[in-house]
LUMZA-589018 format. One line per field, with one value per residue (C-alpha): residue number from 1; chain; x, y, z. Coordinates in nm, 4 decimals. Layout:
REM residues N
n	NUM; ...
chain	A; ...
c1	X; ...
c2	Y; ...
c3	Z; ...
***
This chain:
REM residues 332
n	1; 2; 3; 4; 5; 6; 7; 8; 9; 10; 11; 12; 13; 14; 15; 16; 17; 18; 19; 20; 21; 22; 23; 24; 25; 26; 27; 28; 29; 30; 31; 32; 33; 34; 35; 36; 37; 38; 39; 40; 41; 42; 43; 44; 45; 46; 47; 48; 49; 50; 51; 52; 53; 54; 55; 56; 57; 58; 59; 60; 61; 62; 63; 64; 65; 66; 67; 68; 69; 70; 71; 72; 73; 74; 75; 76; 77; 78; 79; 80; 81; 82; 83; 84; 85; 86; 87; 88; 89; 90; 91; 92; 93; 94; 95; 96; 97; 98; 99; 100; 101; 102; 103; 104; 105; 106; 107; 108; 109; 110; 111; 112; 113; 114; 115; 116; 117; 118; 119; 120; 121; 122; 123; 124; 125; 126; 127; 128; 129; 130; 131; 132; 133; 134; 135; 136; 137; 138; 139; 140; 141; 142; 143; 144; 145; 146; 147; 148; 149; 150; 151; 152; 153; 154; 155; 156; 157; 158; 159; 160; 161; 162; 163; 164; 165; 166; 167; 168; 169; 170; 171; 172; 173; 174; 175; 176; 177; 178; 179; 180; 181; 182; 183; 184; 185; 186; 187; 188; 189; 190; 191; 192; 193; 194; 195; 196; 197; 198; 199; 200; 201; 202; 203; 204; 205; 206; 207; 208; 209; 210; 211; 212; 213; 214; 215; 216; 217; 218; 219; 220; 221; 222; 223; 224; 225; 226; 227; 228; 229; 230; 231; 232; 233; 234; 235; 236; 237; 238; 239; 240; 241; 242; 243; 244; 245; 246; 247; 248; 249; 250; 251; 252; 253; 254; 255; 256; 257; 258; 259; 260; 261; 262; 263; 264; 265; 266; 267; 268; 269; 270; 271; 272; 273; 274; 275; 276; 277; 278; 279; 280; 281; 282; 283; 284; 285; 286; 287; 288; 289; 290; 291; 292; 293; 294; 295; 296; 297; 298; 299; 300; 301; 302; 303; 304; 305; 306; 307; 308; 309; 310; 311; 312; 313; 314; 315; 316; 317; 318; 319; 320; 321; 322; 323; 324; 325; 326; 327; 328; 329; 330; 331; 332
chain	A; A; A; A; A; A; A; A; A; A; A; A; A; A; A; A; A; A; A; A; A; A; A; A; A; A; A; A; A; A; A; A; A; A; A; A; A; A; A; A; A; A; A; A; A; A; A; A; A; A; A; A; A; A; A; A; A; A; A; A; A; A; A; A; A; A; A; A; A; A; A; A; A; A; A; A; A; A; A; A; A; A; A; A; A; A; A; A; A; A; A; A; A; A; A; A; A; A; A; A; A; A; A; A; A; A; A; A; A; A; A; A; A; A; A; A; A; A; A; A; A; A; A; A; A; A; A; A; A; A; A; A; A; A; A; A; A; A; A; A; A; A; A; A; A; A; A; A; A; A; A; A; A; A; A; A; A; A; A; A; A; A; A; A; A; A; A; A; A; A; A; A; A; A; A; A; A; A; A; A; A; A; A; A; A; A; A; A; A; A; A; A; A; A; A; A; A; A; A; A; A; A; A; A; A; A; A; A; A; A; A; A; A; A; A; A; A; A; A; A; A; A; A; A; A; A; A; A; A; A; A; A; A; A; A; A; A; A; A; A; A; A; A; A; A; A; A; A; A; A; A; A; A; A; A; A; A; A; A; A; A; A; A; A; A; A; A; A; A; A; A; A; A; A; A; A; A; A; A; A; A; A; A; A; A; A; A; A; A; A; A; A; A; A; A; A; A; A; A; A; A; A; A; A; A; A; A; A; A; A; A; A; A; A; A; A; A; A; A; A; A; A; A; A; A; A; A; A; A; A; A; A
c1	8.1762; 8.0592; 8.3133; 8.3276; 8.5760; 8.7082; 8.9218; 8.7628; 8.7365; 8.4700; 8.5019; 8.2392; 8.0826; 7.8918; 8.1899; 8.4230; 8.1718; 8.1667; 8.5477; 8.5503; 8.2830; 8.4666; 8.7964; 8.9858; 9.0109; 9.0720; 9.0739; 9.2915; 9.1512; 9.0335; 8.8580; 9.0372; 9.2671; 9.2017; 9.4232; 9.2834; 9.3648; 9.6304; 9.3752; 9.1894; 9.4691; 9.7267; 9.9959; 10.1081; 9.8341; 10.0266; 9.9722; 9.7006; 9.4988; 9.2578; 8.9089; 8.7619; 8.4044; 8.5160; 8.5903; 8.2741; 7.9891; 7.8482; 7.6754; 8.0080; 8.1522; 7.8676; 7.9315; 8.2982; 8.2005; 7.9701; 8.2503; 8.4865; 8.2346; 8.2322; 7.9064; 7.9473; 8.2074; 8.2933; 8.3531; 8.5620; 8.7023; 9.0477; 9.3223; 9.3686; 9.0200; 9.0840; 9.0913; 9.3030; 9.4664; 9.1410; 9.0338; 8.8267; 8.5076; 8.5722; 8.6805; 8.3575; 8.1449; 8.3553; 8.3371; 7.9601; 7.9096; 8.1458; 7.9675; 7.6292; 7.7620; 7.8814; 7.5463; 7.3607; 7.5894; 7.5266; 7.1502; 7.1531; 7.2194; 7.0886; 7.2953; 7.5795; 7.7709; 7.8500; 8.0633; 8.3433; 8.2971; 8.5570; 8.6008; 8.7947; 9.0484; 9.2153; 8.9067; 8.8635; 8.5404; 8.3835; 8.5128; 8.3375; 8.0081; 8.0333; 8.1203; 7.8152; 7.5987; 7.7440; 7.7191; 7.3686; 7.1726; 7.3564; 7.4194; 7.7918; 8.0049; 8.3096; 8.5592; 8.8573; 9.1503; 9.5010; 9.8225; 9.8824; 9.6689; 9.8608; 10.1665; 9.9890; 10.0738; 9.8065; 9.9154; 9.8654; 9.6653; 9.4143; 9.2819; 9.1910; 8.8199; 8.8060; 8.9440; 8.6996; 8.4120; 8.5204; 8.5005; 8.1673; 8.0125; 8.1629; 8.3243; 8.5688; 8.8708; 9.0314; 9.3766; 9.5042; 9.8473; 9.8734; 10.1034; 10.3753; 10.7070; 10.9971; 10.7629; 11.0172; 11.2509; 10.9901; 10.8908; 11.0584; 10.9498; 10.6152; 10.8103; 10.5542; 10.3309; 10.5825; 10.7863; 10.5947; 10.2631; 10.3921; 10.6391; 10.3841; 10.1375; 10.4072; 10.4863; 10.1212; 10.0955; 10.4147; 10.2644; 9.9457; 10.1449; 10.4323; 10.2103; 9.9830; 9.6678; 9.6053; 9.6742; 9.4161; 9.1439; 8.9978; 8.9977; 8.9131; 9.1595; 9.2216; 9.5520; 9.5591; 9.8036; 9.8537; 9.9991; 10.2662; 10.6124; 10.4772; 10.4900; 10.8584; 10.9418; 10.7595; 11.0485; 11.2827; 11.0311; 11.0023; 11.3796; 11.4023; 11.1315; 11.3389; 11.6661; 11.5901; 11.4579; 11.2849; 11.0489; 10.9352; 10.6154; 10.4382; 10.3643; 10.3735; 10.5844; 10.4724; 10.3804; 10.1004; 9.9237; 10.0313; 9.8349; 9.5200; 9.5182; 9.3476; 9.5106; 9.3742; 9.5060; 9.6864; 10.0445; 10.1343; 10.3335; 10.1848; 10.4702; 10.4419; 10.0634; 10.0861; 10.3419; 10.1132; 9.8266; 10.0531; 10.1787; 9.8471; 9.6116; 9.3610; 9.1042; 9.2839; 9.3103; 9.0268; 8.9761; 9.0570; 9.0914; 9.1888; 8.9361; 8.9551; 9.3205; 9.5931; 9.7873; 9.4974; 9.4171; 9.0667; 8.9900; 9.0136; 8.8817; 9.1669; 9.4242; 9.3207; 9.2816; 9.6572; 9.7583; 9.8484; 9.5615; 9.2616; 8.9033; 8.7966; 9.0697; 8.9871; 8.6185; 8.7046; 8.9330; 8.6882; 8.4039; 8.3640; 8.6077; 8.4749; 8.1002; 8.1038; 8.3427; 8.0840; 7.7971; 7.6344; 7.3816; 7.4597; 7.7017; 7.5171
c2	11.4503; 11.1296; 10.8467; 10.5618; 10.2822; 10.1098; 9.8461; 9.6069; 9.2302; 8.9768; 8.5986; 8.4152; 8.2156; 7.9409; 7.8627; 7.8327; 7.6314; 7.3762; 7.3636; 7.3020; 7.0346; 6.8364; 6.8692; 7.0683; 7.3652; 7.3599; 7.6061; 7.6283; 7.5200; 7.8730; 7.9061; 8.2355; 8.1204; 7.9076; 7.7118; 7.6875; 7.4393; 7.5664; 7.5646; 7.8416; 8.0259; 8.0015; 7.9331; 7.6344; 7.4849; 7.5406; 7.9163; 8.0213; 8.3393; 8.5229; 8.3819; 8.6299; 8.7597; 9.0894; 8.8976; 8.6865; 8.8856; 9.1815; 9.3116; 9.3273; 9.5118; 9.7624; 9.8465; 9.9161; 10.1320; 10.3367; 10.3799; 10.5180; 10.7217; 10.5037; 10.5537; 10.2845; 10.0109; 9.8153; 9.4583; 9.2011; 8.8594; 8.8511; 8.7680; 8.4223; 8.3465; 8.4224; 8.0522; 8.0999; 7.7560; 7.5645; 7.4044; 7.6344; 7.4443; 7.4480; 7.8116; 7.9172; 7.7410; 7.8783; 8.2392; 8.2168; 8.0880; 8.3497; 8.6302; 8.5040; 8.5217; 8.8811; 8.9733; 8.8457; 9.0456; 9.3627; 9.3049; 9.2785; 9.6531; 9.8388; 10.1420; 10.0665; 9.8147; 9.7414; 9.4605; 9.3828; 9.0538; 8.7801; 8.5934; 8.2876; 8.4599; 8.1268; 8.0947; 8.4389; 8.3585; 8.2270; 8.5315; 8.7584; 8.5738; 8.5921; 8.9627; 9.0218; 8.8404; 9.0312; 9.3734; 9.3030; 9.0599; 9.1238; 9.4968; 9.4843; 9.7922; 9.6246; 9.3435; 9.2611; 9.0827; 8.9816; 9.1523; 8.8352; 8.5296; 8.2465; 8.3546; 8.4669; 8.8337; 9.0984; 9.1742; 8.8122; 8.8013; 8.5590; 8.8426; 9.0758; 8.9759; 9.0454; 9.3979; 9.4646; 9.3453; 9.5733; 9.8719; 9.7621; 9.7054; 10.0132; 9.7953; 9.9513; 9.7200; 9.6847; 9.5237; 9.3549; 9.1886; 8.8129; 8.5288; 8.7880; 8.8056; 8.6487; 8.4560; 8.1798; 8.4385; 8.6187; 8.3627; 8.5342; 8.8475; 8.8728; 9.0022; 8.8443; 9.1321; 9.4064; 9.3641; 9.1252; 9.3078; 9.6521; 9.4964; 9.2814; 9.5685; 9.7648; 9.4645; 9.4172; 9.7861; 9.7601; 9.4809; 9.6807; 9.9878; 9.8449; 9.5703; 9.8360; 9.7276; 10.0841; 10.2133; 9.9786; 10.0023; 10.2936; 10.1044; 10.2474; 10.0838; 10.1304; 9.9974; 9.8728; 10.0012; 10.3407; 10.1716; 9.9881; 10.0646; 10.2115; 10.5836; 10.5525; 10.3733; 10.5801; 10.8242; 10.5346; 10.3897; 10.7204; 10.7466; 10.3875; 10.4534; 10.7414; 10.5445; 10.1703; 10.0009; 9.7301; 9.9947; 10.1331; 9.9287; 10.2525; 10.5658; 10.7814; 10.7852; 10.5447; 10.8352; 10.9201; 10.5979; 10.6189; 10.9404; 10.7678; 10.5140; 10.5516; 10.4747; 10.3958; 10.5761; 10.2837; 10.4140; 10.3961; 10.7174; 11.0657; 11.2099; 10.9365; 10.9706; 11.3489; 11.3126; 11.0680; 11.3175; 11.5862; 11.3551; 11.2217; 11.4870; 11.4541; 11.3419; 11.0076; 10.9080; 10.7282; 10.6236; 10.2660; 10.0838; 9.7212; 9.6337; 9.4341; 9.3339; 9.4546; 9.6016; 9.8351; 10.1906; 10.1813; 10.5564; 10.7471; 11.0666; 11.0782; 10.9904; 11.2656; 11.5220; 11.4952; 11.5681; 11.9160; 11.9237; 12.1524; 12.0696; 12.0306; 11.7720; 11.5917; 11.5661; 11.4363; 11.1636; 11.0567; 10.9944; 11.2424; 11.0690; 10.7181; 10.7816; 10.8401; 10.5462; 10.3249; 10.4792; 10.5932; 10.8687; 11.0025; 10.8806; 10.7753
c3	11.4564; 11.2905; 11.3128; 11.0615; 11.1311; 10.8166; 10.9894; 11.2385; 11.2523; 11.3480; 11.3460; 11.1354; 11.4165; 11.2413; 11.0178; 11.3154; 11.5136; 11.2308; 11.2269; 11.6015; 11.5733; 11.3052; 11.4913; 11.2279; 11.4680; 11.8412; 12.1285; 12.4375; 12.7730; 12.8544; 12.5186; 12.4497; 12.1658; 11.8590; 11.6214; 11.2700; 10.9928; 10.7477; 10.4657; 10.6506; 10.8318; 10.5577; 10.8184; 11.0182; 11.2336; 11.5571; 11.5386; 11.7837; 11.7370; 11.9697; 12.0180; 12.2650; 12.3053; 12.1502; 11.8299; 11.8299; 11.9857; 11.7928; 12.1062; 12.2905; 11.9914; 11.9895; 12.3548; 12.2752; 11.9790; 12.1985; 12.4503; 12.1850; 11.9870; 11.6733; 11.4853; 11.2206; 11.1903; 10.8777; 10.9907; 10.8067; 10.8864; 11.0477; 10.7961; 10.9497; 10.8139; 10.4445; 10.3539; 10.0411; 10.0645; 10.0224; 9.6979; 9.4760; 9.5593; 9.9342; 9.9169; 9.7496; 10.0112; 10.2955; 10.1709; 10.1252; 10.4794; 10.6282; 10.4457; 10.5623; 10.9198; 10.8703; 10.7183; 11.0249; 11.2536; 11.0522; 11.0609; 11.4413; 11.4737; 11.1697; 11.0812; 11.3215; 11.1131; 10.7493; 10.6100; 10.3686; 10.1853; 10.1899; 9.8605; 9.7462; 9.5221; 9.4474; 9.2224; 9.0596; 8.8674; 9.1877; 9.3753; 9.1263; 9.1714; 9.5500; 9.5378; 9.3187; 9.5736; 9.8652; 9.7021; 9.5741; 9.7892; 10.1180; 10.0815; 10.1624; 10.0932; 9.9444; 9.9829; 10.2009; 10.0369; 10.1370; 10.0280; 9.8269; 9.7652; 9.9330; 9.7340; 9.4165; 9.3636; 9.3138; 8.9554; 8.8488; 8.5225; 8.6751; 8.8950; 8.6069; 8.6064; 8.9804; 8.9439; 8.6620; 8.8821; 9.1673; 8.9329; 8.7873; 9.1303; 9.2953; 9.5632; 9.8058; 9.8411; 10.1839; 10.1625; 10.4777; 10.4983; 10.5292; 10.4123; 10.4719; 10.2920; 10.4790; 10.7051; 10.7693; 10.9276; 11.1373; 11.3991; 11.6955; 11.8809; 11.6942; 11.3936; 11.1614; 11.2715; 11.3561; 11.0369; 10.8141; 10.8064; 10.7020; 10.4589; 10.2806; 10.2526; 10.0696; 9.8499; 9.7581; 9.6690; 9.4626; 9.2530; 9.1983; 9.0954; 8.8912; 8.7495; 8.5994; 8.7823; 8.9030; 8.5525; 8.3978; 8.6638; 8.8592; 9.1869; 9.5271; 9.7680; 10.1412; 10.2737; 10.6316; 10.8939; 10.7273; 10.4205; 10.6168; 10.4775; 10.1537; 10.2457; 10.3395; 10.0124; 9.7524; 9.6994; 9.6275; 9.3829; 9.1977; 9.1705; 9.0496; 8.7899; 8.6536; 8.6190; 8.5930; 8.2782; 8.4870; 8.6263; 8.2908; 8.3088; 8.4014; 8.1974; 8.5110; 8.8306; 9.1055; 9.3336; 9.0907; 9.1912; 9.5557; 9.5913; 9.4593; 9.7418; 10.0790; 10.4124; 10.7563; 11.0645; 11.2324; 11.2093; 11.5815; 11.5429; 11.5358; 11.3272; 11.0636; 11.0465; 11.0186; 10.7405; 10.5579; 10.5779; 10.4316; 10.1553; 10.0263; 10.1620; 10.4426; 10.1837; 10.1420; 10.5080; 10.6898; 11.0508; 11.1478; 11.4785; 11.4011; 11.6727; 11.8878; 11.8497; 12.0839; 11.7898; 11.7154; 11.8186; 11.9707; 11.9979; 11.6662; 11.8272; 12.0792; 11.8131; 11.5736; 11.8508; 11.9113; 11.5529; 11.4218; 11.1712; 11.1504; 11.2391; 10.8769; 10.8160; 11.1387; 11.0472; 10.6997; 10.8353; 11.1054; 10.8620; 10.5798; 10.3452; 10.3960; 10.3622; 9.9823; 9.9290; 10.1009; 9.9062; 10.2282; 10.1645; 10.5087; 10.7709; 11.0842
***
């Protein structure tokens, strides 16, 4: 069965090399971790993130993909590389350079990788122009964005031209959590990831749903980490919509829009993932690994083989659902 991986990260090398050269980023003595400037990472400079060959070398990544039976991987920058706190001008230049780096990585192994663009959403008109370049000139399949834009919520009116461009260009939107809610309380125990990531994914989805973005635009959206907390909250949202005047921003229950979204397979719980498949249908779940991070699930074949689903559903989740979303004539 063909396997397409929607969720995998690669560091934009030339961009980071420039940051290291000018001293705004620094690595540890072993060269395995990097601290980025807050304008790039969106968090305090003291936070170090992985800087391993698996994150930087597309040949190393290809070897891992071969080991786990991944035929094509959609690469995107890690969320610490969104750069949403830069000035609009700096953000535009940064996104262009990062996308050029991803394009070169994709070109190194034709047919084995595709890419999601990164765009400076603090400057929506510039983000639209960069998305047009990436979808046209560079042949990208869509765009990766954060669950909020350095605190700007996804239903903010300034983002309307961006959503319209995504529809016009047929861009698949991959939403990854970052700048997570409650961040000042989540410093211990890696709770920024364990709790913050799934919570902020649900919050971003809530703004898209209750803010009417999914009512106004026929967007194709994949949520990272199996939608985070969203699947466990949707019943509460539907009940609230039926009884609370604050939720009457929508003509239909929130679950109507929930079932239009797509979700990767990174749930870390077979029961929860199986329930998600039953809730939204196997046609709205797509394989993801979060490669090469330690919070990922590197082998989608092994994961899906454990689930109580049939072979047709398994084949759809591994690659059949994602291929048309990426406008691939045939999954390779």
